VEXTIVO-330910 format. One record per residue (C-alpha): residue number from 1; chain; x, y, z. Coordinates in steps of 0.5 Angstrom, whole numbers. Last residue first. Layout:
REM residues N
> NUM;A;X;Y;Z
...
***
This chain:
REM residues 94
> 94;A;-6;27;47
> 93;A;-12;23;46
> 92;A;-14;25;39
> 91;A;-7;23;37
> 90;A;-8;16;40
> 89;A;-14;16;37
> 88;A;-11;17;30
> 87;A;-6;12;31
> 86;A;-11;7;32
> 85;A;-16;9;27
> 84;A;-10;9;22
> 83;A;-7;2;24
> 82;A;-14;-1;24
> 81;A;-15;2;16
> 80;A;-8;-1;14
> 79;A;-10;-8;18
> 78;A;-17;-8;14
> 77;A;-13;-7;7
> 76;A;-8;-13;9
> 75;A;-14;-17;11
> 74;A;-18;-15;4
> 73;A;-11;-17;0
> 72;A;-11;-24;4
> 71;A;-18;-26;3
> 70;A;-18;-25;-4
> 69;A;-16;-32;-6
> 68;A;-22;-34;-1
> 67;A;-27;-32;-7
> 66;A;-33;-35;-5
> 65;A;-32;-33;3
> 64;A;-30;-26;0
> 63;A;-36;-25;-4
> 62;A;-40;-27;3
> 61;A;-36;-22;7
> 60;A;-37;-16;2
> 59;A;-43;-13;5
> 58;A;-39;-12;12
> 57;A;-33;-9;8
> 56;A;-37;-4;5
> 55;A;-40;-2;11
> 54;A;-32;-1;14
> 53;A;-30;3;8
> 52;A;-36;7;8
> 51;A;-34;9;16
> 50;A;-27;10;14
> 49;A;-29;15;9
> 48;A;-34;19;13
> 47;A;-29;19;19
> 46;A;-24;22;14
> 45;A;-29;27;11
> 44;A;-31;29;19
> 43;A;-23;30;20
> 42;A;-18;25;23
> 41;A;-13;27;27
> 40;A;-6;29;25
> 39;A;1;27;29
> 38;A;5;26;23
> 37;A;3;19;23
> 36;A;-4;21;23
> 35;A;-3;25;16
> 34;A;2;20;13
> 33;A;-4;14;15
> 32;A;-9;18;12
> 31;A;-5;19;5
> 30;A;-4;12;5
> 29;A;-11;10;6
> 28;A;-13;15;1
> 27;A;-8;12;-4
> 26;A;-11;5;-2
> 25;A;-18;7;-3
> 24;A;-19;11;-9
> 23;A;-15;8;-16
> 22;A;-12;1;-13
> 21;A;-18;0;-8
> 20;A;-24;2;-13
> 19;A;-20;-2;-19
> 18;A;-20;-8;-14
> 17;A;-27;-7;-12
> 16;A;-30;-6;-20
> 15;A;-26;-12;-22
> 14;A;-29;-16;-16
> 13;A;-36;-14;-18
> 12;A;-35;-16;-25
> 11;A;-32;-23;-23
> 10;A;-37;-24;-18
> 9;A;-43;-23;-23
> 8;A;-40;-28;-28
> 7;A;-39;-33;-22
> 6;A;-46;-32;-20
> 5;A;-48;-34;-27
> 4;A;-44;-40;-28
> 3;A;-47;-42;-21
> 2;A;-54;-41;-23
> 1;A;-53;-45;-30
***
């Protein structure tokens, strides 16, 4: 019974996470990537957004262990965030 309850809870959490990614996080990440690719630097709101993303990703690790089918998606999103931060740091140092 507890396993079924956990599965149900996970399904709800995953639905919210995927919706947030599609509607908020991915569009914002695409905008940030465009900004840094054009030579821009991250402002305080951009950094706050990325800090929240990284904090959330740490909290999601147990969920990803239970649902490995989402690990590739999570890895691709983290790679995108790493590209953004790496390019932003290069721009800062110019």
